[in-house]
N, CA and C atoms as a LAMMPS dump frame, in Angstrom:
ITEM: TIMESTEP
0
ITEM: NUMBER OF ATOMS
645
ITEM: BOX BOUNDS ff ff ff
-5.0000000000000000e+02 5.0000000000000000e+02
-5.0000000000000000e+02 5.0000000000000000e+02
-5.0000000000000000e+02 5.0000000000000000e+02
ITEM: ATOMS id mol type element x y z
1 1 1 N -26.561 4.09 -25.067
2 1 2 C -25.192 4.031 -25.587
3 1 3 C -24.261 4.943 -24.786
4 2 1 N -24.784 6.138 -24.435
5 2 2 C -23.971 7.075 -23.657
6 2 3 C -23.608 6.476 -22.296
7 3 1 N -24.613 5.852 -21.646
8 3 2 C -24.356 5.264 -20.335
9 3 3 C -23.374 4.099 -20.444
10 4 1 N -23.474 3.324 -21.518
11 4 2 C -22.523 2.23 -21.73
12 4 3 C -21.095 2.774 -21.856
13 5 1 N -20.971 3.898 -22.571
14 5 2 C -19.656 4.527 -22.718
15 5 3 C -19.12 4.985 -21.37
16 6 1 N -19.994 5.587 -20.541
17 6 2 C -19.571 6.045 -19.222
18 6 3 C -19.163 4.874 -18.33
19 7 1 N -19.908 3.764 -18.433
20 7 2 C -19.552 2.576 -17.655
21 7 3 C -18.18 2.059 -18.07
22 8 1 N -17.903 2.083 -19.381
23 8 2 C -16.59 1.661 -19.875
24 8 3 C -15.48 2.546 -19.358
25 9 1 N -15.722 3.85 -19.308
26 9 2 C -14.732 4.786 -18.777
27 9 3 C -14.47 4.513 -17.299
28 10 1 N -15.537 4.232 -16.563
29 10 2 C -15.401 3.953 -15.134
30 10 3 C -14.535 2.721 -14.903
31 11 1 N -14.811 1.665 -15.645
32 11 2 C -14.015 0.438 -15.516
33 11 3 C -12.556 0.706 -15.86
34 12 1 N -12.335 1.51 -16.889
35 12 2 C -10.966 1.856 -17.292
36 12 3 C -10.264 2.646 -16.199
37 13 1 N -10.976 3.614 -15.593
38 13 2 C -10.389 4.406 -14.51
39 13 3 C -10.024 3.524 -13.314
40 14 1 N -10.926 2.61 -12.955
41 14 2 C -10.677 1.732 -11.812
42 14 3 C -9.486 0.821 -12.081
43 15 1 N -9.397 0.302 -13.29
44 15 2 C -8.279 -0.58 -13.652
45 15 3 C -6.95 0.177 -13.571
46 16 1 N -6.925 1.39 -14.105
47 16 2 C -5.714 2.214 -14.033
48 16 3 C -5.376 2.572 -12.591
49 17 1 N -6.405 2.83 -11.796
50 17 2 C -6.209 3.153 -10.379
51 17 3 C -5.539 1.993 -9.653
52 18 1 N -6.025 0.776 -9.887
53 18 2 C -5.431 -0.396 -9.243
54 18 3 C -3.986 -0.589 -9.687
55 19 1 N -3.72 -0.358 -10.968
56 19 2 C -2.34 -0.441 -11.463
57 19 3 C -1.442 0.574 -10.762
58 20 1 N -1.975 1.757 -10.527
59 20 2 C -1.2 2.83 -9.896
60 20 3 C -0.844 2.479 -8.459
61 21 1 N -1.794 1.942 -7.726
62 21 2 C -1.512 1.524 -6.344
63 21 3 C -0.468 0.407 -6.329
64 22 1 N -0.602 -0.529 -7.252
65 22 2 C 0.351 -1.63 -7.358
66 22 3 C 1.764 -1.103 -7.651
67 23 1 N 1.867 -0.169 -8.58
68 23 2 C 3.168 0.446 -8.897
69 23 3 C 3.721 1.203 -7.699
70 24 1 N 2.831 1.847 -6.943
71 24 2 C 3.274 2.589 -5.764
72 24 3 C 3.963 1.698 -4.749
73 25 1 N 3.434 0.484 -4.563
74 25 2 C 4.065 -0.465 -3.634
75 25 3 C 5.463 -0.837 -4.107
76 26 1 N 5.605 -1.042 -5.401
77 26 2 C 6.908 -1.387 -5.974
78 26 3 C 7.91 -0.25 -5.801
79 27 1 N 7.478 0.973 -6.069
80 27 2 C 8.381 2.12 -5.95
81 27 3 C 8.758 2.367 -4.493
82 28 1 N 7.816 2.178 -3.578
83 28 2 C 8.145 2.308 -2.151
84 28 3 C 9.234 1.323 -1.76
85 29 1 N 9.087 0.087 -2.209
86 29 2 C 10.073 -0.952 -1.913
87 29 3 C 11.449 -0.563 -2.458
88 30 1 N 11.48 -0.092 -3.692
89 30 2 C 12.745 0.337 -4.29
90 30 3 C 13.326 1.533 -3.542
91 31 1 N 12.458 2.451 -3.115
92 31 2 C 12.919 3.646 -2.421
93 31 3 C 13.601 3.33 -1.106
94 32 1 N 12.992 2.448 -0.32
95 32 2 C 13.608 2.063 0.954
96 32 3 C 14.953 1.381 0.701
97 33 1 N 15.004 0.508 -0.283
98 33 2 C 16.262 -0.17 -0.617
99 33 3 C 17.337 0.851 -0.989
100 34 1 N 16.988 1.808 -1.825
101 34 2 C 17.981 2.79 -2.278
102 34 3 C 18.422 3.718 -1.148
103 35 1 N 17.532 3.977 -0.2
104 35 2 C 17.946 4.77 0.967
105 35 3 C 18.933 3.971 1.817
106 36 1 N 18.594 2.723 2.1
107 36 2 C 19.429 1.898 2.973
108 36 3 C 20.815 1.661 2.381
109 37 1 N 20.874 1.507 1.062
110 37 2 C 22.147 1.186 0.425
111 37 3 C 22.779 2.397 -0.264
112 38 1 N 22.363 3.577 0.208
113 38 2 C 23.03 4.835 -0.14
114 38 3 C 23.109 5.077 -1.649
115 39 1 N 21.942 5.045 -2.281
116 39 2 C 21.835 5.402 -3.695
117 39 3 C 20.974 6.666 -3.812
118 40 1 N 21.531 7.834 -3.468
119 40 2 C 20.702 9.049 -3.349
120 40 3 C 19.995 9.466 -4.635
121 41 1 N 20.639 9.289 -5.786
122 41 2 C 19.999 9.701 -7.039
123 41 3 C 18.788 8.815 -7.345
124 42 1 N 18.953 7.512 -7.173
125 42 2 C 17.836 6.606 -7.408
126 42 3 C 16.73 6.83 -6.379
127 43 1 N 17.137 7.115 -5.119
128 43 2 C 16.148 7.382 -4.077
129 43 3 C 15.341 8.635 -4.416
130 44 1 N 16 9.682 -4.872
131 44 2 C 15.305 10.913 -5.265
132 44 3 C 14.334 10.647 -6.415
133 45 1 N 14.754 9.785 -7.348
134 45 2 C 13.87 9.423 -8.456
135 45 3 C 12.656 8.646 -7.959
136 46 1 N 12.875 7.777 -6.972
137 46 2 C 11.756 7.039 -6.368
138 46 3 C 10.764 7.994 -5.709
139 47 1 N 11.266 9.014 -5.032
140 47 2 C 10.394 10 -4.397
141 47 3 C 9.524 10.709 -5.428
142 48 1 N 10.154 11.137 -6.523
143 48 2 C 9.404 11.84 -7.57
144 48 3 C 8.349 10.926 -8.189
145 49 1 N 8.758 9.704 -8.487
146 49 2 C 7.826 8.764 -9.122
147 49 3 C 6.641 8.458 -8.216
148 50 1 N 6.91 8.214 -6.93
149 50 2 C 5.833 7.882 -6.003
150 50 3 C 4.891 9.069 -5.806
151 51 1 N 5.451 10.259 -5.786
152 51 2 C 4.618 11.459 -5.672
153 51 3 C 3.693 11.591 -6.88
154 52 1 N 4.234 11.33 -8.07
155 52 2 C 3.42 11.397 -9.29
156 52 3 C 2.339 10.32 -9.296
157 53 1 N 2.685 9.131 -8.832
158 53 2 C 1.706 8.049 -8.774
159 53 3 C 0.584 8.374 -7.795
160 54 1 N 0.946 8.973 -6.666
161 54 2 C -0.074 9.333 -5.675
162 54 3 C -1.034 10.372 -6.237
163 55 1 N -0.479 11.344 -6.972
164 55 2 C -1.321 12.351 -7.625
165 55 3 C -2.23 11.714 -8.664
166 56 1 N -1.671 10.8 -9.463
167 56 2 C -2.455 10.119 -10.486
168 56 3 C -3.587 9.305 -9.869
169 57 1 N -3.31 8.634 -8.751
170 57 2 C -4.347 7.851 -8.073
171 57 3 C -5.477 8.753 -7.594
172 58 1 N -5.131 9.909 -7.047
173 58 2 C -6.159 10.853 -6.593
174 58 3 C -7.042 11.307 -7.755
175 59 1 N -6.416 11.607 -8.881
176 59 2 C -7.166 12.068 -10.055
177 59 3 C -8.119 10.984 -10.549
178 60 1 N -7.617 9.754 -10.639
179 60 2 C -8.449 8.647 -11.104
180 60 3 C -9.608 8.374 -10.141
181 61 1 N -9.335 8.503 -8.856
182 61 2 C -10.401 8.293 -7.868
183 61 3 C -11.486 9.353 -8.009
184 62 1 N -11.086 10.604 -8.185
185 62 2 C -12.074 11.686 -8.336
186 62 3 C -12.876 11.529 -9.63
187 63 1 N -12.21 11.143 -10.718
188 63 2 C -12.923 10.936 -11.977
189 63 3 C -13.969 9.83 -11.833
190 64 1 N -13.585 8.756 -11.145
191 64 2 C -14.512 7.649 -10.938
192 64 3 C -15.703 8.097 -10.094
193 65 1 N -15.433 8.821 -9.018
194 65 2 C -16.508 9.333 -8.169
195 65 3 C -17.479 10.193 -8.971
196 66 1 N -16.926 11.069 -9.794
197 66 2 C -17.76 11.985 -10.581
198 66 3 C -18.685 11.229 -11.523
199 67 1 N -18.121 10.257 -12.244
200 67 2 C -18.936 9.496 -13.196
201 67 3 C -20.003 8.678 -12.47
202 68 1 N -19.619 8.032 -11.355
203 68 2 C -20.578 7.189 -10.644
204 68 3 C -21.766 7.989 -10.129
205 69 1 N -21.496 9.212 -9.657
206 69 2 C -22.586 10.017 -9.102
207 69 3 C -23.37 10.77 -10.177
208 70 1 N -22.665 11.399 -11.117
209 70 2 C -23.373 12.219 -12.107
210 70 3 C -24.146 11.381 -13.111
211 71 1 N -23.675 10.171 -13.395
212 71 2 C -24.356 9.317 -14.374
213 71 3 C -25.212 8.226 -13.718
214 72 1 N -25.244 8.263 -12.364
215 72 2 C -26.052 7.286 -11.614
216 72 3 C -25.74 5.852 -12.022
217 73 1 N -24.45 5.57 -12.187
218 73 2 C -24.03 4.218 -12.584
219 73 3 C -23.904 3.308 -11.366
220 74 1 N -24.249 2.06 -11.538
221 74 2 C -24.075 1.021 -10.516
222 74 3 C -24.477 1.501 -9.119
223 75 1 N -25.705 2 -8.942
224 75 2 C -26.09 2.577 -7.642
225 75 3 C -25.998 1.599 -6.484
226 76 1 N -26.253 0.293 -6.745
227 76 2 C -26.194 -0.683 -5.659
228 76 3 C -24.764 -0.973 -5.204
229 77 1 N -23.82 -0.782 -6.111
230 77 2 C -22.418 -1.076 -5.789
231 77 3 C -21.589 0.179 -5.537
232 78 1 N -22.152 1.33 -5.815
233 78 2 C -21.383 2.572 -5.792
234 78 3 C -20.697 2.823 -4.448
235 79 1 N -21.44 2.638 -3.345
236 79 2 C -20.857 2.885 -2.029
237 79 3 C -19.663 1.991 -1.75
238 80 1 N -19.785 0.711 -2.092
239 80 2 C -18.684 -0.229 -1.868
240 80 3 C -17.483 0.104 -2.752
241 81 1 N -17.737 0.462 -3.999
242 81 2 C -16.644 0.804 -4.913
243 81 3 C -15.865 2.008 -4.388
244 82 1 N -16.586 3.022 -3.969
245 82 2 C -15.919 4.245 -3.492
246 82 3 C -15.178 4 -2.177
247 83 1 N -15.742 3.177 -1.316
248 83 2 C -15.049 2.839 -0.069
249 83 3 C -13.752 2.085 -0.348
250 84 1 N -13.838 1.132 -1.272
251 84 2 C -12.642 0.366 -1.637
252 84 3 C -11.563 1.282 -2.209
253 85 1 N -11.95 2.18 -3.098
254 85 2 C -10.971 3.086 -3.702
255 85 3 C -10.389 4.033 -2.657
256 86 1 N -11.213 4.463 -1.715
257 86 2 C -10.733 5.349 -0.651
258 86 3 C -9.666 4.657 0.191
259 87 1 N -9.897 3.403 0.532
260 87 2 C -8.932 2.68 1.367
261 87 3 C -7.655 2.341 0.589
262 88 1 N -7.79 2.029 -0.691
263 88 2 C -6.6 1.79 -1.509
264 88 3 C -5.818 3.081 -1.72
265 89 1 N -6.528 4.176 -1.883
266 89 2 C -5.875 5.471 -2.031
267 89 3 C -5.103 5.833 -0.77
268 90 1 N -5.636 5.447 0.389
269 90 2 C -4.94 5.71 1.651
270 90 3 C -3.601 4.98 1.704
271 91 1 N -3.528 3.806 1.056
272 91 2 C -2.274 3.048 1.039
273 91 3 C -1.193 3.809 0.291
274 92 1 N -1.51 4.279 -0.923
275 92 2 C -0.482 4.951 -1.715
276 92 3 C -0.148 6.312 -1.104
277 93 1 N -1.119 6.964 -0.461
278 93 2 C -0.829 8.206 0.255
279 93 3 C 0.162 7.949 1.389
280 94 1 N -0.084 6.868 2.134
281 94 2 C 0.796 6.531 3.252
282 94 3 C 2.186 6.143 2.756
283 95 1 N 2.249 5.409 1.655
284 95 2 C 3.552 5.021 1.096
285 95 3 C 4.36 6.26 0.731
286 96 1 N 3.714 7.227 0.092
287 96 2 C 4.415 8.458 -0.27
288 96 3 C 4.867 9.21 0.977
289 97 1 N 3.972 9.372 1.931
290 97 2 C 4.306 10.098 3.165
291 97 3 C 5.466 9.442 3.892
292 98 1 N 5.417 8.118 4.018
293 98 2 C 6.454 7.412 4.764
294 98 3 C 7.799 7.439 4.055
295 99 1 N 7.802 7.338 2.732
296 99 2 C 9.072 7.409 2.014
297 99 3 C 9.666 8.808 2.118
298 100 1 N 8.821 9.83 2.076
299 100 2 C 9.32 11.194 2.209
300 100 3 C 9.901 11.449 3.59
301 101 1 N 9.429 10.725 4.61
302 101 2 C 9.995 10.904 5.951
303 101 3 C 11.457 10.467 6.009
304 102 1 N 11.832 9.484 5.204
305 102 2 C 13.247 9.111 5.124
306 102 3 C 14.062 10.288 4.607
307 103 1 N 13.525 10.991 3.63
308 103 2 C 14.218 12.134 3.041
309 103 3 C 14.275 13.313 4.007
310 104 1 N 13.208 13.511 4.767
311 104 2 C 13.119 14.664 5.667
312 104 3 C 13.961 14.449 6.928
313 105 1 N 13.843 13.272 7.542
314 105 2 C 14.463 13.049 8.854
315 105 3 C 15.838 12.376 8.787
316 106 1 N 16.156 11.773 7.647
317 106 2 C 17.455 11.121 7.421
318 106 3 C 17.851 10.238 8.609
319 107 1 N 17.085 9.187 8.882
320 107 2 C 17.409 8.34 10.029
321 107 3 C 18.737 7.606 9.851
322 108 1 N 19.467 7.497 10.953
323 108 2 C 20.694 6.694 10.941
324 108 3 C 20.304 5.232 11.135
325 109 1 N 20.672 4.403 10.187
326 109 2 C 20.325 2.983 10.253
327 109 3 C 21.6 2.165 10.108
328 110 1 N 22.003 1.421 11.16
329 110 2 C 23.208 0.589 11.068
330 110 3 C 23.11 -0.413 9.925
331 111 1 N 24.222 -0.623 9.251
332 111 2 C 24.231 -1.5 8.074
333 111 3 C 23.777 -2.916 8.404
334 112 1 N 24.001 -3.365 9.651
335 112 2 C 23.615 -4.737 9.989
336 112 3 C 22.094 -4.925 10.051
337 113 1 N 21.34 -3.824 10.003
338 113 2 C 19.881 -3.918 9.979
339 113 3 C 19.308 -3.848 8.566
340 114 1 N 20.156 -3.559 7.602
341 114 2 C 19.659 -3.349 6.238
342 114 3 C 18.871 -4.545 5.701
343 115 1 N 19.428 -5.737 5.868
344 115 2 C 18.783 -6.924 5.304
345 115 3 C 17.398 -7.138 5.911
346 116 1 N 17.288 -6.95 7.236
347 116 2 C 15.997 -7.137 7.894
348 116 3 C 14.991 -6.078 7.46
349 117 1 N 15.438 -4.844 7.314
350 117 2 C 14.529 -3.774 6.902
351 117 3 C 14.098 -3.933 5.445
352 118 1 N 14.994 -4.428 4.611
353 118 2 C 14.613 -4.727 3.225
354 118 3 C 13.561 -5.836 3.213
355 119 1 N 13.77 -6.863 4.023
356 119 2 C 12.798 -7.963 4.1
357 119 3 C 11.45 -7.463 4.611
358 120 1 N 11.468 -6.599 5.617
359 120 2 C 10.228 -6.035 6.147
360 120 3 C 9.493 -5.235 5.072
361 121 1 N 10.248 -4.467 4.302
362 121 2 C 9.654 -3.689 3.213
363 121 3 C 9.059 -4.6 2.156
364 122 1 N 9.759 -5.671 1.849
365 122 2 C 9.249 -6.63 0.852
366 122 3 C 7.953 -7.274 1.328
367 123 1 N 7.862 -7.591 2.617
368 123 2 C 6.643 -8.197 3.157
369 123 3 C 5.469 -7.226 3.104
370 124 1 N 5.711 -5.976 3.482
371 124 2 C 4.647 -4.978 3.437
372 124 3 C 4.194 -4.728 2.003
373 125 1 N 5.163 -4.623 1.089
374 125 2 C 4.824 -4.414 -0.319
375 125 3 C 4.072 -5.623 -0.875
376 126 1 N 4.465 -6.819 -0.454
377 126 2 C 3.789 -8.033 -0.922
378 126 3 C 2.336 -8.073 -0.447
379 127 1 N 2.086 -7.569 0.757
380 127 2 C 0.706 -7.516 1.255
381 127 3 C -0.14 -6.604 0.372
382 128 1 N 0.44 -5.469 -0.035
383 128 2 C -0.279 -4.548 -0.925
384 128 3 C -0.48 -5.19 -2.293
385 129 1 N 0.595 -5.751 -2.829
386 129 2 C 0.529 -6.356 -4.16
387 129 3 C -0.474 -7.515 -4.196
388 130 1 N -0.662 -8.199 -3.073
389 130 2 C -1.587 -9.323 -3.025
390 130 3 C -3.04 -8.882 -2.947
391 131 1 N -3.274 -7.69 -2.419
392 131 2 C -4.655 -7.226 -2.301
393 131 3 C -5.192 -6.733 -3.649
394 132 1 N -4.301 -6.376 -4.585
395 132 2 C -4.737 -5.838 -5.881
396 132 3 C -5.499 -6.879 -6.706
397 133 1 N -4.972 -8.104 -6.901
398 133 2 C -5.752 -9.098 -7.666
399 133 3 C -7.069 -9.457 -6.99
400 134 1 N -7.109 -9.407 -5.666
401 134 2 C -8.368 -9.665 -4.97
402 134 3 C -9.381 -8.568 -5.267
403 135 1 N -8.898 -7.331 -5.351
404 135 2 C -9.782 -6.212 -5.702
405 135 3 C -10.301 -6.366 -7.125
406 136 1 N -9.441 -6.779 -8.036
407 136 2 C -9.891 -7.009 -9.42
408 136 3 C -10.942 -8.117 -9.463
409 137 1 N -10.731 -9.158 -8.684
410 137 2 C -11.669 -10.275 -8.679
411 137 3 C -13.041 -9.864 -8.165
412 138 1 N -13.072 -8.905 -7.251
413 138 2 C -14.368 -8.466 -6.725
414 138 3 C -15.261 -7.941 -7.846
415 139 1 N -14.65 -7.309 -8.845
416 139 2 C -15.43 -6.793 -9.967
417 139 3 C -15.802 -7.893 -10.959
418 140 1 N -14.918 -8.872 -11.124
419 140 2 C -15.085 -9.839 -12.197
420 140 3 C -15.572 -11.203 -11.72
421 141 1 N -15.084 -11.631 -10.567
422 141 2 C -15.403 -12.963 -10.072
423 141 3 C -15.329 -12.961 -8.541
424 142 1 N -16.346 -12.404 -7.866
425 142 2 C -16.279 -12.222 -6.409
426 142 3 C -16.107 -13.511 -5.626
427 143 1 N -16.464 -14.656 -6.234
428 143 2 C -16.28 -15.937 -5.538
429 143 3 C -14.815 -16.248 -5.276
430 144 1 N -13.911 -15.606 -6.044
431 144 2 C -12.48 -15.874 -5.915
432 144 3 C -11.793 -15.002 -4.862
433 145 1 N -12.492 -14.008 -4.358
434 145 2 C -11.86 -13.013 -3.485
435 145 3 C -11.291 -13.646 -2.216
436 146 1 N -12.099 -14.428 -1.522
437 146 2 C -11.662 -15.003 -0.252
438 146 3 C -10.402 -15.837 -0.421
439 147 1 N -10.369 -16.618 -1.486
440 147 2 C -9.206 -17.468 -1.744
441 147 3 C -7.938 -16.646 -1.945
442 148 1 N -8.078 -15.468 -2.563
443 148 2 C -6.901 -14.647 -2.862
444 148 3 C -6.435 -13.816 -1.672
445 149 1 N -7.322 -13.602 -0.712
446 149 2 C -6.969 -12.717 0.399
447 149 3 C -6.048 -13.367 1.432
448 150 1 N -5.947 -14.686 1.438
449 150 2 C -5.146 -15.328 2.486
450 150 3 C -3.686 -14.887 2.425
451 151 1 N -3.197 -14.54 1.236
452 151 2 C -1.815 -14.07 1.112
453 151 3 C -1.613 -12.731 1.821
454 152 1 N -2.612 -11.881 1.744
455 152 2 C -2.512 -10.579 2.408
456 152 3 C -2.324 -10.775 3.911
457 153 1 N -3.148 -11.628 4.497
458 153 2 C -3.066 -11.865 5.941
459 153 3 C -1.75 -12.534 6.325
460 154 1 N -1.272 -13.424 5.465
461 154 2 C 0.005 -14.091 5.734
462 154 3 C 1.143 -13.074 5.753
463 155 1 N 1.219 -12.227 4.733
464 155 2 C 2.297 -11.248 4.666
465 155 3 C 2.204 -10.226 5.805
466 156 1 N 0.979 -9.843 6.16
467 156 2 C 0.821 -8.884 7.255
468 156 3 C 1.304 -9.478 8.573
469 157 1 N 0.974 -10.738 8.808
470 157 2 C 1.396 -11.391 10.043
471 157 3 C 2.92 -11.532 10.094
472 158 1 N 3.522 -11.905 8.965
473 158 2 C 4.98 -12.026 8.914
474 158 3 C 5.66 -10.675 9.083
475 159 1 N 5.06 -9.633 8.533
476 159 2 C 5.617 -8.28 8.703
477 159 3 C 5.578 -7.862 10.168
478 160 1 N 4.494 -8.162 10.861
479 160 2 C 4.385 -7.838 12.285
480 160 3 C 5.473 -8.549 13.093
481 161 1 N 5.662 -9.832 12.8
482 161 2 C 6.666 -10.609 13.538
483 161 3 C 8.068 -10.07 13.294
484 162 1 N 8.374 -9.752 12.051
485 162 2 C 9.712 -9.253 11.735
486 162 3 C 9.926 -7.861 12.33
487 163 1 N 8.913 -7.023 12.287
488 163 2 C 9.034 -5.682 12.867
489 163 3 C 9.314 -5.77 14.363
490 164 1 N 8.615 -6.656 15.052
491 164 2 C 8.863 -6.839 16.488
492 164 3 C 10.289 -7.33 16.727
493 165 1 N 10.757 -8.234 15.869
494 165 2 C 12.115 -8.757 16.003
495 165 3 C 13.155 -7.655 15.81
496 166 1 N 12.922 -6.793 14.811
497 166 2 C 13.86 -5.682 14.562
498 166 3 C 13.896 -4.737 15.754
499 167 1 N 12.729 -4.376 16.277
500 167 2 C 12.682 -3.452 17.416
501 167 3 C 13.327 -4.066 18.656
502 168 1 N 13.086 -5.342 18.872
503 168 2 C 13.723 -6.013 20.004
504 168 3 C 15.245 -6.035 19.839
505 169 1 N 15.697 -6.298 18.637
506 169 2 C 17.141 -6.311 18.371
507 169 3 C 17.755 -4.94 18.628
508 170 1 N 17.076 -3.906 18.199
509 170 2 C 17.58 -2.54 18.377
510 170 3 C 17.72 -2.197 19.853
511 171 1 N 16.72 -2.528 20.654
512 171 2 C 16.724 -2.124 22.058
513 171 3 C 17.499 -3.075 22.965
514 172 1 N 17.694 -4.322 22.522
515 172 2 C 18.35 -5.3 23.39
516 172 3 C 19.793 -5.601 22.987
517 173 1 N 20.104 -5.499 21.693
518 173 2 C 21.386 -6.002 21.213
519 173 3 C 22.286 -4.935 20.592
520 174 1 N 21.938 -3.675 20.746
521 174 2 C 22.749 -2.616 20.147
522 174 3 C 23.073 -1.532 21.182
523 175 1 N 23.883 -1.881 22.164
524 175 2 C 24.194 -0.927 23.241
525 175 3 C 24.974 0.289 22.752
526 176 1 N 25.596 0.162 21.589
527 176 2 C 26.4 1.274 21.076
528 176 3 C 25.541 2.429 20.569
529 177 1 N 24.258 2.192 20.353
530 177 2 C 23.384 3.223 19.811
531 177 3 C 22.803 4.097 20.923
532 178 1 N 22.613 5.367 20.613
533 178 2 C 21.95 6.274 21.549
534 178 3 C 20.476 5.893 21.649
535 179 1 N 19.886 6.219 22.803
536 179 2 C 18.477 5.917 22.99
537 179 3 C 17.622 6.665 21.96
538 180 1 N 18.004 7.9 21.647
539 180 2 C 17.259 8.688 20.65
540 180 3 C 17.307 8.011 19.277
541 181 1 N 18.455 7.411 18.942
542 181 2 C 18.579 6.704 17.661
543 181 3 C 17.708 5.447 17.648
544 182 1 N 17.615 4.784 18.804
545 182 2 C 16.77 3.596 18.897
546 182 3 C 15.301 3.955 18.709
547 183 1 N 14.882 5.042 19.332
548 183 2 C 13.504 5.497 19.167
549 183 3 C 13.219 5.842 17.706
550 184 1 N 14.195 6.473 17.073
551 184 2 C 14.037 6.855 15.675
552 184 3 C 13.898 5.611 14.794
553 185 1 N 14.69 4.597 15.078
554 185 2 C 14.617 3.354 14.309
555 185 3 C 13.279 2.641 14.517
556 186 1 N 12.802 2.663 15.761
557 186 2 C 11.494 2.058 16.026
558 186 3 C 10.414 2.759 15.21
559 187 1 N 10.522 4.062 15.131
560 187 2 C 9.555 4.887 14.398
561 187 3 C 9.554 4.523 12.913
562 188 1 N 10.737 4.366 12.333
563 188 2 C 10.807 4.064 10.903
564 188 3 C 10.471 2.611 10.602
565 189 1 N 10.742 1.727 11.54
566 189 2 C 10.275 0.348 11.387
567 189 3 C 8.751 0.321 11.34
568 190 1 N 8.139 1.133 12.206
569 190 2 C 6.683 1.236 12.217
570 190 3 C 6.157 1.824 10.912
571 191 1 N 6.887 2.807 10.349
572 191 2 C 6.503 3.386 9.05
573 191 3 C 6.323 2.291 8.006
574 192 1 N 7.29 1.389 7.953
575 192 2 C 7.259 0.333 6.945
576 192 3 C 6.176 -0.689 7.257
577 193 1 N 6.105 -1.094 8.521
578 193 2 C 5.155 -2.123 8.937
579 193 3 C 3.703 -1.685 8.727
580 194 1 N 3.427 -0.392 8.933
581 194 2 C 2.054 0.11 8.864
582 194 3 C 1.409 -0.122 7.503
583 195 1 N 2.209 -0.163 6.45
584 195 2 C 1.654 -0.391 5.114
585 195 3 C 0.98 -1.763 5.014
586 196 1 N 1.553 -2.761 5.662
587 196 2 C 0.917 -4.085 5.634
588 196 3 C -0.386 -4.06 6.433
589 197 1 N -0.429 -3.251 7.49
590 197 2 C -1.672 -3.11 8.258
591 197 3 C -2.77 -2.484 7.404
592 198 1 N -2.398 -1.503 6.58
593 198 2 C -3.375 -0.871 5.693
594 198 3 C -3.876 -1.86 4.635
595 199 1 N -2.966 -2.71 4.158
596 199 2 C -3.378 -3.741 3.196
597 199 3 C -4.364 -4.71 3.843
598 200 1 N -4.121 -5.056 5.097
599 200 2 C -5.039 -5.941 5.814
600 200 3 C -6.408 -5.273 5.975
601 201 1 N -6.404 -3.974 6.219
602 201 2 C -7.675 -3.242 6.343
603 201 3 C -8.478 -3.352 5.048
604 202 1 N -7.799 -3.2 3.911
605 202 2 C -8.474 -3.337 2.62
606 202 3 C -8.979 -4.771 2.442
607 203 1 N -8.177 -5.74 2.862
608 203 2 C -8.576 -7.145 2.749
609 203 3 C -9.843 -7.409 3.56
610 204 1 N -9.925 -6.845 4.757
611 204 2 C -11.129 -7.004 5.574
612 204 3 C -12.355 -6.423 4.864
613 205 1 N -12.173 -5.25 4.261
614 205 2 C -13.264 -4.607 3.527
615 205 3 C -13.689 -5.461 2.338
616 206 1 N -12.71 -5.951 1.584
617 206 2 C -13.007 -6.785 0.416
618 206 3 C -13.734 -8.069 0.812
619 207 1 N -13.36 -8.64 1.931
620 207 2 C -13.991 -9.87 2.392
621 207 3 C -15.485 -9.657 2.619
622 208 1 N -15.833 -8.553 3.269
623 208 2 C -17.238 -8.235 3.518
624 208 3 C -17.957 -7.922 2.209
625 209 1 N -17.296 -7.157 1.334
626 209 2 C -17.898 -6.804 0.053
627 209 3 C -18.173 -8.047 -0.794
628 210 1 N -17.264 -9.009 -0.747
629 210 2 C -17.439 -10.239 -1.531
630 210 3 C -18.624 -11.051 -1.017
631 211 1 N -18.771 -11.108 0.298
632 211 2 C -19.909 -11.827 0.875
633 211 3 C -21.227 -11.192 0.422
634 212 1 N -21.267 -9.881 0.421
635 212 2 C -22.487 -9.165 0
636 212 3 C -22.846 -9.456 -1.458
637 213 1 N -21.844 -9.688 -2.292
638 213 2 C -22.107 -9.928 -3.726
639 213 3 C -22.407 -11.38 -4.035
640 214 1 N -22.083 -12.283 -3.119
641 214 2 C -22.237 -13.703 -3.421
642 214 3 C -23.381 -14.369 -2.674
643 215 1 N -24.001 -13.663 -1.738
644 215 2 C -25.116 -14.275 -0.996
645 215 3 C -26.416 -14.127 -1.798
């Protein structure tokens, strides 16, 4: 009975952890939008919220690790579960770090790029949001994982294409900007794009994990 209770706690922690990562993607998206459209109070609130979510994700990950090891739960799956949580935790850590860089470095972004950068942020966030249901399926119905992952790869590919387009536009079509400003914009475009790359990394891991559970 005690072990059953611990298993229930573990499942609850993992479910809350996945919710936290999902919320982090949403807050990152809102934060970039509020920075671009000059909403400093809302942007500051996004920073605080994302920081709290990142802390909460770390706590949930550590609690899960502790229960899995101390109670010897799910020994055959433990390594895969912890690897998955580690990679998902890296996503929300990166989202927090990248959003804080907007606050620290205050990049100058021409208004004509706002729409493209918002779209890029939406694509990266969508890649993260799409990997969450696939992660849930791995626990409940691993046969469904592969079918759900195609969205992650689609959004990541579209994010790469749009990021390249933005960088090309900055360096080819904006002669009024200083070279230092162009480099800064390339850097922040990469900040946003990298989140979709991290989602793809999780998707690759989930794909292998699903094969291991279904063979």
